[in-house]
Each structure stands twice: as structure tokens, then as C-alpha cells.
KOLVEXKOL-836818 format. One line per 5 residues: number of its first residue (from 1); for each residue x, y, z of N, C-alpha, C. Coordinates in steps of 0.1 Angstrom, whole numbers, padded with zeros to 4 digits. Layout:
// residues N
NUM	X:Y:Z:X:Y:Z:X:Y:Z | ...
***
This chain:
// residues 373
1	0808:0763:1894:0800:0748:1888:0814:0740:1888 | 0810:0728:1888:0817:0716:1890:0818:0705:1877 | 0826:0702:1873:0827:0693:1860:0831:0678:1867 | 0822:0667:1865:0824:0655:1871:0830:0644:1861 | 0839:0642:1860:0848:0633:1855:0844:0619:1857
6	0839:0610:1848:0833:0599:1850:0841:0590:1840 | 0848:0572:1845:0857:0565:1837:0848:0562:1826 | 0851:0560:1815:0844:0556:1802:0843:0543:1802 | 0850:0534:1813:0848:0519:1808:0837:0517:1821 | 0835:0520:1829:0824:0517:1843:0815:0526:1847
11	0821:0542:1842:0810:0549:1849:0812:0556:1859 | 0826:0550:1871:0825:0552:1880:0835:0570:1882 | 0830:0576:1895:0837:0589:1891:0851:0591:1894 | 0857:0597:1887:0872:0596:1890:0881:0608:1898 | 0871:0619:1893:0874:0633:1897:0862:0644:1898
16	0862:0652:1904:0857:0665:1904:0861:0678:1904 | 0860:0687:1893:0866:0702:1894:0860:0713:1893 | 0862:0720:1899:0857:0735:1898:0862:0742:1881 | 0855:0747:1874:0856:0753:1863:0852:0767:1866 | 0863:0776:1855:0864:0790:1857:0850:0795:1850
21	0853:0809:1847:0839:0815:1839:0847:0816:1826 | 0858:0810:1822:0861:0810:1808:0860:0797:1803 | 0847:0791:1800:0847:0779:1793:0834:0784:1780 | 0834:0774:1775:0828:0772:1758:0819:0759:1759 | 0808:0762:1752:0798:0747:1753:0795:0749:1737
26	0797:0739:1730:0792:0742:1716:0785:0728:1711 | 0772:0726:1709:0767:0715:1704:0763:0720:1688 | 0765:0710:1681:0764:0712:1667:0759:0699:1658 | 0746:0702:1650:0743:0691:1645:0750:0685:1631 | 0755:0699:1623:0760:0696:1613:0776:0693:1612
31	0786:0697:1624:0799:0692:1622:0804:0692:1636 | 0815:0685:1639:0821:0682:1650:0828:0694:1658 | 0822:0700:1670:0828:0710:1679:0830:0707:1690 | 0844:0713:1692:0850:0711:1710:0846:0720:1714 | 0839:0716:1729:0838:0724:1739:0852:0726:1748
36	0853:0734:1755:0865:0739:1763:0861:0745:1780 | 0866:0740:1787:0868:0743:1802:0879:0745:1809 | 0882:0758:1815:0895:0759:1819:0892:0757:1836 | 0903:0751:1842:0902:0744:1854:0916:0751:1861 | 0913:0751:1874:0926:0760:1880:0937:0746:1883
41	0930:0736:1885:0939:0721:1892:0948:0723:1882 | 0964:0718:1882:0972:0719:1879:0973:0697:1872 | 0968:0692:1882:0965:0679:1875:0949:0672:1880 | 0944:0666:1871:0932:0656:1876:0934:0643:1869 | 0925:0634:1878:0924:0623:1870:0914:0617:1863
46	0921:0622:1853:0912:0618:1835:0922:0613:1825 | 0918:0610:1815:0923:0606:1805:0913:0608:1793 | 0918:0609:1778:0909:0612:1768:0903:0600:1767 | 0887:0601:1762:0878:0590:1762:0868:0590:1776 | 0874:0596:1785:0863:0596:1798:0855:0604:1796
51	0843:0604:1803:0832:0612:1803:0830:0623:1811 | 0824:0634:1807:0822:0645:1813:0811:0649:1818 | 0805:0653:1829:0791:0657:1831:0792:0669:1840 | 0783:0679:1834:0781:0691:1839:0768:0693:1841 | 0763:0700:1856:0748:0702:1859:0748:0715:1862
56	0735:0719:1854:0735:0735:1855:0721:0733:1858 | 0714:0748:1862:0701:0748:1865:0693:0750:1851 | 0702:0756:1837:0696:0755:1829:0695:0741:1820 | 0705:0733:1821:0707:0719:1812:0717:0713:1818 | 0720:0700:1815:0730:0692:1817:0740:0692:1804
61	0749:0688:1805:0758:0686:1795:0766:0672:1795 | 0772:0665:1789:0776:0654:1787:0784:0655:1777 | 0798:0652:1777:0805:0651:1767:0820:0642:1768 | 0825:0638:1764:0837:0631:1759:0851:0638:1758 | 0858:0634:1767:0875:0642:1768:0879:0637:1756
66	0884:0651:1747:0893:0649:1733:0907:0650:1740 | 0908:0662:1748:0923:0667:1751:0924:0672:1762 | 0936:0674:1772:0934:0680:1782:0953:0690:1778 | 0952:0702:1780:0966:0711:1776:0965:0718:1789 | 0978:0719:1791:0981:0728:1799:0981:0744:1795
71	0973:0752:1807:0976:0768:1804:0985:0772:1814 | 0983:0785:1816:0991:0797:1824:0986:0795:1839 | 0972:0791:1839:0965:0794:1855:0960:0777:1858 | 0964:0769:1849:0956:0756:1851:0957:0746:1840 | 0948:0743:1837:0946:0730:1825:0932:0735:1816
76	0932:0733:1803:0921:0736:1796:0916:0719:1792 | 0903:0714:1794:0899:0703:1791:0891:0704:1777 | 0893:0700:1770:0888:0698:1753:0880:0688:1752 | 0864:0688:1751:0854:0677:1750:0847:0679:1734 | 0840:0668:1730:0832:0663:1721:0816:0659:1725
81	0806:0665:1720:0793:0655:1726:0797:0644:1728 | 0788:0639:1737:0787:0624:1742:0782:0612:1730 | 0772:0616:1724:0766:0614:1710:0775:0610:1697 | 0785:0616:1699:0794:0612:1685:0800:0599:1689 | 0801:0591:1700:0800:0575:1700:0792:0571:1687
86	0783:0574:1685:0777:0572:1671:0782:0570:1660 | 0792:0579:1663:0799:0580:1645:0805:0565:1644 | 0800:0555:1645:0802:0539:1644:0797:0534:1627 | 0804:0530:1622:0802:0525:1609:0795:0516:1610 | 0784:0511:1603:0780:0499:1600:0771:0495:1588
91	0767:0485:1588:0761:0478:1570:0748:0484:1578 | 0739:0489:1569:0727:0496:1573:0714:0489:1560 | 0703:0483:1561:0693:0478:1555:0682:0484:1554 | 0675:0480:1544:0662:0489:1539:0653:0484:1550 | 0643:0492:1552:0635:0488:1564:0621:0499:1565
96	0612:0495:1565:0596:0498:1567:0592:0497:1582 | 0587:0508:1589:0580:0504:1600:0583:0516:1609 | 0584:0513:1623:0582:0521:1632:0601:0525:1638 | 0605:0538:1630:0618:0544:1633:0623:0542:1643 | 0618:0543:1653:0626:0541:1669:0631:0526:1669
101	0622:0517:1662:0630:0506:1664:0642:0499:1658 | 0638:0512:1645:0652:0508:1639:0663:0513:1644 | 0664:0527:1649:0673:0532:1653:0678:0525:1667 | 0668:0518:1676:0674:0513:1688:0682:0499:1680 | 0680:0493:1671:0686:0479:1670:0697:0483:1664
106	0700:0493:1659:0716:0499:1654:0723:0500:1667 | 0718:0510:1675:0725:0512:1686:0730:0498:1694 | 0716:0492:1698:0720:0482:1708:0727:0471:1700 | 0728:0469:1689:0737:0457:1684:0753:0463:1683 | 0755:0477:1682:0764:0479:1686:0773:0481:1699
111	0763:0483:1709:0769:0491:1720:0759:0484:1732 | 0754:0472:1731:0747:0467:1743:0746:0453:1741 | 0745:0446:1728:0747:0429:1728:0759:0429:1712 | 0766:0436:1711:0779:0434:1707:0785:0418:1707 | 0788:0413:1700:0793:0401:1698:0809:0401:1706
116	0813:0410:1704:0824:0416:1711:0823:0422:1722 | 0827:0415:1736:0822:0420:1747:0829:0434:1753 | 0840:0437:1746:0847:0449:1748:0845:0462:1742 | 0835:0458:1732:0826:0467:1723:0817:0476:1731 | 0810:0468:1743:0798:0471:1744:0800:0482:1758
121	0791:0487:1760:0788:0500:1770:0779:0495:1782 | 0783:0492:1792:0774:0484:1802:0765:0494:1810 | 0768:0509:1808:0760:0518:1815:0750:0525:1805 | 0750:0520:1791:0742:0525:1782:0728:0518:1781 | 0719:0528:1782:0701:0525:1780:0697:0531:1770
126	0686:0526:1764:0676:0535:1756:0665:0531:1757 | 0659:0548:1755:0641:0550:1760:0635:0551:1745 | 0624:0545:1741:0618:0549:1724:0607:0555:1730 | 0608:0570:1728:0597:0579:1730:0587:0582:1721 | 0589:0577:1708:0579:0581:1698:0580:0568:1689
131	0568:0567:1682:0560:0557:1672:0561:0559:1659 | 0570:0569:1655:0569:0575:1638:0570:0564:1629 | 0561:0566:1617:0564:0553:1610:0572:0557:1598 | 0578:0549:1591:0586:0553:1577:0595:0543:1572 | 0597:0552:1560:0605:0538:1552:0617:0544:1547
136	0627:0534:1546:0643:0539:1541:0645:0528:1535 | 0651:0530:1521:0653:0520:1511:0668:0523:1507 | 0679:0515:1511:0696:0518:1510:0697:0509:1494 | 0707:0516:1491:0714:0506:1481:0720:0492:1489 | 0724:0479:1481:0727:0470:1487:0741:0471:1491
141	0744:0466:1504:0756:0466:1507:0763:0482:1513 | 0755:0492:1514:0756:0505:1519:0760:0506:1533 | 0772:0512:1535:0778:0515:1550:0776:0529:1552 | 0772:0533:1569:0771:0543:1567:0776:0543:1585 | 0776:0558:1588:0777:0558:1606:0765:0556:1611
146	0759:0552:1623:0747:0556:1630:0746:0569:1631 | 0753:0575:1635:0753:0592:1634:0747:0596:1621 | 0751:0594:1611:0746:0596:1600:0730:0592:1596 | 0728:0579:1597:0716:0573:1598:0706:0583:1605 | 0707:0587:1619:0699:0597:1624:0697:0608:1623
151	0708:0613:1616:0709:0629:1608:0698:0626:1601 | 0698:0617:1588:0691:0615:1581:0675:0615:1582 | 0672:0604:1593:0657:0603:1596:0652:0616:1605 | 0665:0620:1612:0657:0636:1617:0655:0645:1608 | 0661:0647:1595:0656:0656:1585:0643:0652:1580
156	0647:0639:1579:0633:0633:1570:0622:0632:1577 | 0619:0629:1590:0608:0622:1598:0608:0631:1610 | 0615:0639:1615:0616:0646:1626:0618:0639:1639 | 0624:0626:1639:0631:0617:1650:0644:0620:1651 | 0648:0620:1663:0662:0623:1666:0666:0616:1683
161	0678:0615:1685:0684:0612:1696:0686:0624:1708 | 0682:0623:1719:0687:0630:1731:0693:0624:1743 | 0705:0627:1749:0712:0619:1760:0709:0625:1773 | 0708:0619:1782:0705:0625:1795:0714:0615:1808 | 0718:0618:1819:0720:0610:1829:0713:0603:1836
166	0714:0592:1839:0704:0585:1851:0714:0586:1864 | 0702:0590:1871:0704:0592:1886:0696:0586:1895 | 0702:0579:1903:0695:0569:1911:0697:0572:1925 | 0686:0577:1934:0691:0577:1951:0705:0589:1948 | 0702:0597:1943:0717:0607:1937:0729:0602:1934
171	0728:0591:1929:0739:0583:1925:0740:0584:1908 | 0749:0589:1902:0752:0587:1890:0754:0572:1885 | 0744:0563:1874:0743:0554:1871:0745:0551:1858 | 0741:0559:1845:0744:0557:1834:0740:0567:1828 | 0740:0563:1814:0736:0573:1804:0722:0565:1797
176	0713:0577:1794:0702:0573:1787:0702:0576:1775 | 0698:0570:1763:0695:0577:1749:0681:0574:1748 | 0674:0589:1746:0660:0591:1744:0657:0591:1727 | 0650:0585:1722:0644:0585:1709:0634:0593:1709 | 0635:0603:1707:0625:0613:1704:0617:0621:1692
181	0605:0629:1691:0604:0633:1680:0613:0648:1683 | 0615:0658:1672:0615:0669:1673:0606:0678:1672 | 0609:0693:1676:0599:0705:1674:0597:0706:1660 | 0583:0708:1653:0583:0710:1642:0571:0720:1642 | 0575:0733:1630:0568:0742:1629:0566:0755:1641
186	0579:0755:1641:0583:0770:1652:0581:0780:1641 | 0575:0790:1646:0582:0802:1633:0588:0814:1646 | 0597:0818:1639:0604:0829:1648:0604:0842:1637 | 0599:0855:1644:0598:0864:1634:0612:0876:1644 | 0622:0876:1636:0630:0885:1642:0627:0898:1641
191	0620:0904:1635:0616:0922:1633:0608:0923:1646 | 0601:0913:1653:0592:0914:1664:0600:0909:1677 | 0608:0902:1674:0619:0895:1690:0630:0904:1693 | 0633:0910:1682:0645:0920:1683:0655:0914:1689 | 0661:0901:1682:0669:0893:1686:0683:0899:1686
196	0694:0895:1698:0705:0903:1694:0716:0894:1687 | 0726:0903:1683:0736:0900:1673:0733:0892:1661 | 0721:0894:1654:0715:0887:1644:0724:0889:1633 | 0729:0879:1626:0739:0878:1613:0730:0865:1602 | 0729:0872:1590:0724:0862:1581:0734:0863:1570
201	0739:0845:1570:0745:0846:1558:0741:0834:1547 | 0739:0839:1536:0732:0832:1527:0746:0827:1515 | 0745:0814:1510:0755:0812:1503:0757:0818:1488 | 0765:0818:1483:0761:0823:1467:0757:0813:1456 | 0757:0799:1460:0751:0788:1452:0734:0791:1452
206	0731:0789:1442:0718:0787:1440:0705:0778:1445 | 0695:0784:1450:0691:0774:1461:0682:0765:1449 | 0681:0753:1448:0675:0745:1437:0661:0741:1442 | 0651:0742:1435:0638:0737:1441:0626:0730:1427 | 0636:0723:1419:0633:0716:1409:0642:0709:1404
211	0640:0695:1399:0648:0689:1395:0644:0677:1387 | 0650:0676:1372:0644:0668:1363:0655:0655:1362 | 0646:0645:1358:0654:0631:1357:0650:0628:1342 | 0664:0626:1334:0661:0623:1323:0666:0607:1320 | 0657:0597:1310:0662:0585:1314:0673:0584:1307
216	0681:0575:1308:0695:0573:1298:0691:0567:1287 | 0699:0569:1277:0695:0562:1263:0696:0548:1262 | 0705:0540:1270:0705:0525:1274:0696:0520:1283 | 0684:0528:1289:0674:0522:1295:0663:0514:1288 | 0660:0504:1294:0651:0493:1288:0635:0494:1293
221	0641:0492:1304:0623:0490:1313:0620:0504:1317 | 0627:0518:1318:0621:0531:1321:0627:0544:1314 | 0619:0549:1306:0619:0558:1296:0612:0570:1298 | 0605:0572:1308:0600:0582:1312:0610:0596:1321 | 0606:0605:1317:0611:0620:1322:0605:0619:1338
226	0612:0621:1347:0606:0626:1359:0607:0640:1364 | 0598:0647:1368:0605:0659:1374:0597:0660:1390 | 0606:0667:1398:0602:0667:1413:0602:0683:1417 | 0592:0685:1425:0592:0702:1430:0594:0700:1447 | 0603:0712:1450:0604:0712:1462:0594:0723:1469
231	0584:0722:1477:0575:0730:1480:0576:0737:1494 | 0573:0747:1498:0576:0756:1508:0574:0748:1520 | 0567:0740:1520:0567:0736:1535:0577:0724:1535 | 0586:0722:1527:0595:0711:1527:0593:0700:1520 | 0579:0696:1515:0578:0683:1509:0582:0683:1494
236	0581:0672:1489:0584:0668:1475:0573:0665:1469 | 0566:0671:1456:0557:0668:1448:0564:0664:1433 | 0556:0657:1426:0556:0658:1411:0543:0665:1403 | 0537:0672:1414:0523:0681:1409:0529:0695:1403 | 0529:0696:1390:0538:0709:1384:0526:0723:1389
241	0515:0715:1392:0503:0733:1394:0503:0732:1411 | 0509:0727:1420:0506:0727:1431:0509:0740:1438 | 0499:0746:1444:0498:0761:1454:0511:0764:1460 | 0518:0755:1465:0529:0757:1475:0544:0755:1467 | 0547:0754:1454:0554:0757:1447:0562:0771:1447
246	0577:0769:1447:0585:0784:1444:0583:0787:1434 | 0580:0800:1436:0574:0813:1422:0588:0813:1415 | 0599:0816:1423:0613:0816:1417:0619:0802:1416 | 0613:0798:1403:0622:0785:1399:0634:0784:1399 | 0644:0775:1401:0655:0775:1401:0658:0757:1397
251	0664:0751:1386:0660:0736:1383:0674:0735:1379 | 0676:0721:1381:0689:0713:1378:0683:0699:1367 | 0693:0696:1363:0689:0680:1353:0702:0670:1357 | 0695:0661:1357:0700:0645:1362:0698:0636:1349 | 0704:0624:1349:0698:0613:1343:0697:0602:1353
256	0690:0589:1348:0692:0580:1357:0685:0565:1348 | 0694:0555:1354:0695:0543:1345:0683:0536:1352 | 0680:0523:1347:0669:0511:1350:0667:0511:1364 | 0678:0506:1368:0681:0504:1385:0678:0516:1392 | 0678:0528:1389:0677:0539:1397:0665:0544:1396
261	0655:0538:1391:0643:0546:1388:0632:0545:1401 | 0635:0534:1413:0626:0533:1424:0632:0543:1435 | 0646:0549:1433:0652:0554:1439:0652:0571:1439 | 0645:0574:1427:0644:0586:1423:0637:0599:1434 | 0627:0592:1441:0625:0602:1451:0633:0605:1459
266	0639:0595:1466:0648:0597:1475:0660:0608:1472 | 0664:0604:1457:0677:0613:1452:0670:0625:1454 | 0658:0629:1446:0654:0641:1444:0655:0647:1457 | 0649:0641:1471:0647:0643:1482:0663:0650:1487 | 0672:0641:1483:0685:0646:1488:0690:0661:1480
271	0687:0657:1469:0690:0672:1462:0685:0685:1464 | 0673:0683:1466:0664:0694:1469:0666:0700:1484 | 0665:0690:1495:0664:0697:1509:0677:0698:1514 | 0688:0697:1505:0701:0703:1504:0702:0717:1505 | 0698:0720:1498:0695:0737:1493:0686:0745:1505
276	0675:0739:1513:0668:0746:1519:0676:0753:1531 | 0684:0745:1533:0692:0749:1547:0705:0752:1545 | 0707:0760:1530:0722:0763:1526:0724:0779:1531 | 0724:0780:1542:0724:0794:1550:0729:0793:1560 | 0733:0802:1567:0737:0803:1583:0732:0814:1588
281	0725:0815:1598:0716:0823:1605:0718:0824:1620 | 0727:0834:1630:0732:0832:1642:0726:0841:1650 | 0720:0841:1660:0713:0850:1668:0716:0849:1686 | 0715:0860:1692:0720:0855:1706:0706:0858:1716 | 0702:0848:1725:0688:0849:1732:0693:0848:1747
286	0685:0854:1756:0689:0852:1768:0681:0838:1776 | 0689:0833:1780:0685:0819:1789:0672:0822:1796 | 0668:0830:1802:0654:0837:1803:0646:0840:1797 | 0649:0838:1782:0639:0847:1772:0625:0839:1773 | 0614:0848:1774:0602:0844:1774:0595:0836:1764
291	0595:0841:1754:0594:0829:1742:0601:0819:1735 | 0616:0825:1733:0623:0813:1730:0632:0808:1739 | 0626:0797:1742:0630:0789:1754:0638:0778:1751 | 0652:0779:1754:0663:0771:1749:0660:0758:1756 | 0662:0747:1750:0658:0731:1752:0646:0729:1758
296	0635:0739:1758:0621:0738:1759:0616:0736:1747 | 0613:0748:1739:0608:0746:1728:0615:0750:1713 | 0628:0752:1717:0641:0753:1709:0653:0748:1714 | 0655:0734:1700:0664:0725:1703:0671:0722:1692 | 0682:0715:1694:0689:0714:1682:0684:0702:1674
301	0681:0703:1660:0672:0694:1651:0656:0699:1648 | 0656:0706:1657:0640:0715:1653:0639:0723:1641 | 0628:0719:1634:0626:0724:1625:0619:0738:1624 | 0625:0749:1618:0619:0765:1622:0615:0771:1607 | 0607:0782:1608:0605:0790:1600:0612:0804:1604
306	0619:0806:1599:0626:0822:1603:0619:0833:1595 | 0618:0842:1597:0613:0853:1591:0621:0864:1595 | 0625:0871:1586:0637:0885:1587:0635:0894:1574 | 0631:0906:1576:0627:0919:1566:0623:0913:1554 | 0612:0905:1556:0603:0900:1543:0609:0890:1538
311	0619:0881:1541:0620:0870:1536:0620:0859:1548 | 0616:0848:1542:0615:0837:1549:0625:0823:1546 | 0630:0819:1559:0639:0807:1558:0633:0797:1563 | 0631:0782:1554:0625:0773:1562:0640:0766:1562 | 0639:0763:1580:0654:0760:1585:0654:0747:1593
316	0664:0745:1600:0669:0736:1610:0676:0743:1622 | 0676:0740:1635:0683:0744:1642:0694:0735:1644 | 0705:0741:1641:0718:0732:1640:0727:0733:1649 | 0730:0746:1658:0739:0750:1667:0734:0755:1678 | 0739:0754:1690:0740:0760:1701:0753:0760:1708
321	0754:0777:1714:0767:0777:1718:0765:0786:1732 | 0773:0783:1743:0770:0788:1756:0783:0791:1758 | 0785:0805:1765:0797:0810:1774:0792:0817:1786 | 0803:0817:1795:0802:0827:1806:0791:0823:1815 | 0791:0813:1823:0777:0812:1833:0765:0807:1826
326	0764:0805:1814:0752:0800:1809:0742:0813:1808 | 0745:0825:1807:0733:0832:1805:0726:0838:1796 | 0732:0832:1785:0728:0836:1767:0733:0825:1762 | 0726:0821:1750:0725:0811:1740:0731:0819:1723 | 0738:0814:1721:0737:0819:1706:0733:0808:1696
331	0720:0808:1690:0714:0799:1679:0719:0802:1669 | 0723:0787:1660:0725:0785:1646:0714:0782:1639 | 0713:0785:1627:0703:0781:1619:0709:0776:1605 | 0707:0767:1601:0710:0763:1585:0725:0753:1587 | 0727:0749:1576:0738:0739:1577:0753:0747:1567
336	0749:0755:1566:0761:0764:1559:0769:0771:1571 | 0781:0771:1567:0793:0776:1577:0801:0785:1569 | 0805:0799:1579:0812:0809:1573:0828:0806:1576 | 0833:0797:1587:0848:0798:1589:0853:0788:1581 | 0865:0789:1576:0870:0782:1567:0873:0765:1570
341	0879:0765:1580:0880:0753:1591:0866:0744:1590 | 0855:0752:1592:0843:0745:1593:0839:0743:1578 | 0841:0747:1567:0836:0745:1553:0847:0735:1552 | 0860:0731:1555:0864:0720:1552:0860:0710:1559 | 0858:0711:1572:0850:0699:1576:0839:0695:1571
346	0830:0704:1565:0818:0701:1558:0817:0693:1546 | 0830:0699:1537:0835:0693:1524:0837:0678:1526 | 0849:0680:1536:0853:0665:1539:0843:0653:1544 | 0835:0657:1549:0821:0650:1555:0813:0645:1542 | 0807:0655:1531:0801:0650:1522:0810:0642:1511
351	0826:0646:1510:0831:0634:1500:0828:0621:1507 | 0835:0618:1522:0838:0609:1523:0825:0599:1531 | 0812:0608:1531:0799:0598:1536:0792:0603:1528 | 0792:0601:1516:0783:0602:1507:0771:0593:1510 | 0759:0597:1509:0745:0591:1514:0744:0579:1501
356	0746:0582:1489:0742:0573:1481:0726:0571:1475 | 0722:0560:1473:0710:0559:1467:0701:0560:1479 | 0695:0564:1483:0683:0564:1497:0672:0569:1492 | 0662:0561:1493:0648:0565:1492:0639:0569:1507 | 0636:0583:1508:0626:0582:1521:0612:0585:1516
361	0603:0579:1523:0588:0582:1521:0584:0590:1531 | 0581:0603:1532:0577:0612:1543:0562:0616:1542 | 0555:0602:1539:0537:0607:1540:0533:0608:1554 | 0544:0600:1562:0536:0602:1579:0541:0615:1585 | 0550:0624:1579:0554:0635:1586:0548:0642:1589
366	0544:0652:1603:0536:0662:1605:0536:0672:1596 | 0527:0680:1594:0528:0690:1584:0534:0703:1590 | 0541:0709:1583:0547:0723:1590:0535:0731:1596 | 0533:0735:1611:0522:0742:1615:0529:0744:1630 | 0520:0752:1638:0522:0750:1651:0523:0766:1655
371	0529:0766:1667:0527:0781:1675:0534:0789:1666 | 0531:0802:1665:0537:0814:1657:0543:0822:1670 | 0551:0826:1670:0560:0837:1682:0556:0850:1677
***
């Protein structure tokens, strides 16, 4: 297989090199992961920030060079996913309407029609392939990265970004960012599928499914106590008698002031949905698997109901890892990570990028159902 090196400024091909069997491609929704490619060449025409493109029968990989290191038998090229360019901080505004329009505007303003021409990426284009409606309410003067906004919308509404190479008459012309719906309602029964290398790690933290908000004594306008419940289909309700409530109740208590009243649903959603994916489930499937088809019905960001030994996890596909000629794929569910270095990265992310007061209205999201494996 060949790795094509493209200039980060004009997208012109600079070099192409053969890669050995010793490579690893990591795609991750939760944290930054480095993919590595071993090449036998002792020198290549490439610099950090250049683009790499790998075409295979199974899928295409698009990345950004982060490092080029010497090895005993050549070089090791380290890359990150191309979509990490979206980790650009912007001031976000509240919005109600077509979410693909909101995402497109954020990306276009920063990378296509930026008043600073040097910030623009001439070979970048956007395709809107969904018209899902939604409401976002941010606190005043809120700063977030575009990547964080898309992650938030993906978890709340099932709208995400996929990147692909634009090829015209056999020539690489640019990168297309597709705004698409993610799959919802996938059910995986591990006991029936006989998944390889299955490992399930639950955190020791309690999974919260109820949050109570008490008014502060200083409140003048709002003095009622509000209680929100997480349902087994991932939605939030204030109906204590709802038939989809968790029977094993785990609750937390918070207070709110007058200015926070209108954002309580969003705050509750942030509190409750975080614990739903507080686990790490990994297993390996063949790329020729007849039921779990990677990049077809199983992809990053997809919502999954995973069943194993009588226990059900409402989860999200957060990681895909490929090694050695792409014969198999290790799939990761959940946002918990076992390795210390990954835990530190998640902790740093939560400290430095607090979402803050974000209100999400999920009334338009599709109910969890769909194909059963």
C-alpha cells in the first residue's frame, strides 16, 4: 500500500511512499490518537502539517502529519485525523433550526471565507446531507472549538462530520466535509455473535440517572424544585412515573439560581448523559464480518445498544483501530479509557473545555430502534 503526501497549502502531491505491514490506524471520538506508518525510505518530501492519504479496498484514511521520526529500517510517520483541524476556538451563538446549516456556517467562516486569507483552505468544501432540526442555547460570550460543538450535536441529535477525498478524472482535488446523520438503534448481542477479544471495563463511579435541582435561597423569580430522570432510551424526562425509568435509582443533587432556570434541561442532560457512556467495551471483528460491517452499519459516533451476559449498555462507538493490512478492526464503545495517559487526556479535556450552560432540545431526535443483530 502507498501513502500519498499532499501539500497542506495547495493540496499538490509532494511524494508517495510504500508502507510496511507495521502500521496502526486509530480513529477516536473522545481523545486525540496518533496513527503510525513505517516506511522503508530514509527521506521523504514531507513536513509536519502536510496531508496524508491512504486508499484501501476497505476505506480511505485522511490524516495530518504530526511527526516524522527515524527508525532502524526507515522512518515512522505519525499522523492525527484530518478532522482535528476543527479544533479551532470560536465564539458560539444560540441557534434554532437546521443543524447542518449551523455546522456549515461555523466551518465556512473559519476555513473558507475567513477575512484572514491565510486561514482559508482553498481545497476544502462542505456537503450538507441532513436537515435535522434542533435548538442550541449557549451562555453569553461562550468560546468552544468547532470540534466540541460537533461532538455535542452528534451526541444530542445524531448529526456528525465525515471527511472524504474529492477525486476528479483520477486526480486528487480536495477534501469534502460531509454533514450527515449517524446510525441509531444498532443492537449488538455479544453472546450470539461470538466477538473476539471482548473486554468490558466499567468505571467504579456511580451511573447517575436522576438529578434534583433545588432553588437557591437568594432566588426571586424561580423557587420550584425540578427533578430530571434519564430513561433507558437515552432521553430525559421530568415524569417520575415514566415506564422507561431505570429501576436502580442513582441520584445527585444540585442548586440553581434565577439566571440558570431556563438552562436546567441542558444542564441535566449534560449530567445524566455523561454517565451513560462511562465504560469502555472493546472487541475485534473481521473486516469481512457479515453482520457488523465497519464503515457501513458500524461507524464512529453511531449509537449502540450492546448486550452481554444479561447486561445492556446504551453506548456510542467512540474508537476504531486497524493494524496489519486491515484484515480486522478493534471497535471501542463508551467514553471511559483504561490507560493512564488516555485518562489524563480526558481529564485535561474536561477541565480546559467545560461546556458550561448549554441547553439541548431533543424533541426531534429519532427514537432508539432499528435493526437487531
